[in-house]
N, C-alpha and C positions, 0 to 999 in steps of 0.2 A: 580168612573169612571169620568175622566176628559172630559170636553166638547171640541169638536174640535174648534180651533181658527178661522176657516173660515166656511162659509156656503156653502152648496152644490149648491144652486140655483144662478148661476152667472148672471142670467137675472133679478134679483130682486134688485131694488135700496135699499129697506129697508134692505135686508140682507147685502148689502155692507155697508150701514150706521152702522148697528149693529157691523160690524167688527171694526169699528173705534171708536164708542162712546158706545158700548153695554157691555163693561167689567165692573165688580163692581168697584166702586169708580170714574169712568171716568166722568159721569154726574156730580157728586158732585164737582169734581175738576172745571169743566167748570162753574158750578153755582157759586162756590166761585170766580172764576175769573171775573165773571159779578159783583159780590159784591165788587170787588176791591182787592181781595187777589193776590199778585204777587210774594211772596217769598217762596222758598221751605220750610223753617222752619215754615212759617205761614200756608201753606197748611197742613202740617203735624200736627200742634198743633190744628188748627181748626177742621180738619176732624178726628183727632185721627187715622190716617191711618199708617200702618207700612212703614217705610222710604223706603225700598227696593221696595215696591209696588208702592209707590208714584214716586220714580225715574223711574219705569218702564213705568207707565202711562204718566207721563210728557214726557218723551222720545219719546213715541209713538205719543202724541199729537203734538209734535214739528215736528217729522218726517212727519206727515200727514198734516202739515200746519194749524193746528187748533189754535196752540199757537206758539209765537215766544220767543225764549230765548235770552235775551239781558244781556250782561255783561258790567258793568260800574265800574270804579275804586272807584267812590264815593258811589254808592248805592249797589254794588255787582251784583248778578245775579237776574233778574226778568223775569217773564213770562207774556206775554200779549196776549190777544185774537187777532188773525189776522181777516181780513174780512171774511175769511171762518168760523172762530170761532164765529164771531159776527152774522153770518147767522143762528147759532143755537138758537138764542134768542127765536124765535117763538116756538120752541120745548120745551125749558126750561120753557117758560111761560105757554104753554099748559099743561105741566106736573105738574106745580104749581097749575094751575086752577083745574085739575082733583083731585089733593090731597086735596085742600081746599074743593071741592064739597063733596068728599066722606069720608074724614077723619078729618075734622076740623068743628064740629058742632057749635063752637062758632063764626065762620066767618073766613075770610082769615087770614092766619099766617102773611103774609107781604102784605101790601097794596102798590100799584104802583100809582104814581101821575105824572102829567106832571109838570116838574119843572118850566116852565114859568108862568103857571097860577094856579097850585095847584089842577087842576081838577083830579079826580080819573079816572083810565084807566079801560075800560071794558075788557071783556075776549079776545077781538080781539086787544087790545093795542090802542083803540081810547079814546081820552080824552073826558069825559062827559061834560066839560065846553065849549071847542072851537071846538070839533068834529074832530081834526087832529088825524091821526095815528102818534104816537109819536116815533121818532127814539130813539135807546137805550141810546145814551149819554144824552138825555134830560129826561130820566126817573128817578124820585126819588123814592126810596124804603124806607118804614117805617114799623115798627110793626103794624099789623092790629089787629082787635078785637079778633081774635083767637090766637094771640101770647101769649105764656106763659112764662114770664120772669123767673119763677122758673125752667124752663126746660133748661135755657141757662147758660153757664158758665159765670163767672164774672172775666174775664181777659180783658187786653187792646184790643185784637183782637176782641173778642166777642162783647164788648161794642161798638167797632167802627162799626161792622157790623150791630148791633142792633140799631144804631142811625140813624135817617132819613139822607140819603145821596144819591147822584147821583149814578147810576150804573156806573161802570168802573172807578170810582174815587179811585185812589190808596189809600190803607190803609197805614198809616205810624205810626200807635199806637205802633207797636212792634219793631220799629227800634232802640231800645237801645241796642240791642245785636250786636255782631260782624256781619259784612255783609255777611260772608260766613259760619255762624254757621251750622253745621250739613248737608250741601248739598254735596251729592256725586260728585266728580269731573267729573263723566261720564255723568251726566245729561245735 
């Protein structure tokens, strides 16, 4: 039995939000966009998601204004988070915190730091060194004590994601392929 794509309660903001980001793979696409993934083929390779499903999710996220699709002759098609997409960071961060608390006994999988002073961020995104609430572009992500390198693929894209780097910084590790490889023209 398939689930309905809309929720009956039109007076619930959570229900409306789930209509946009609640489908399988959607939050993982958004997470990877924060990690710097921008190209269709890179999303497909990193998430191991069927291309038709990825095309559908990207199209939906663009239609809803969470991502913007940019086409450039030099770089090909890229997807970037909009301001509306960036506003999802507290949700992604909270879900990461929840997963670390309940499913990562060795510690956080990915540590978040304030790029300016290196201070670790607490659960609310506040730098433990300077006390600032750190905006997304100033957050550095790196493997934490619970990160298991053996559970990660050893390809250029995965290596780039697993290297300490700022959130939103575009990943260029896989740019050796043709710029339009594998992307459906309808996305």
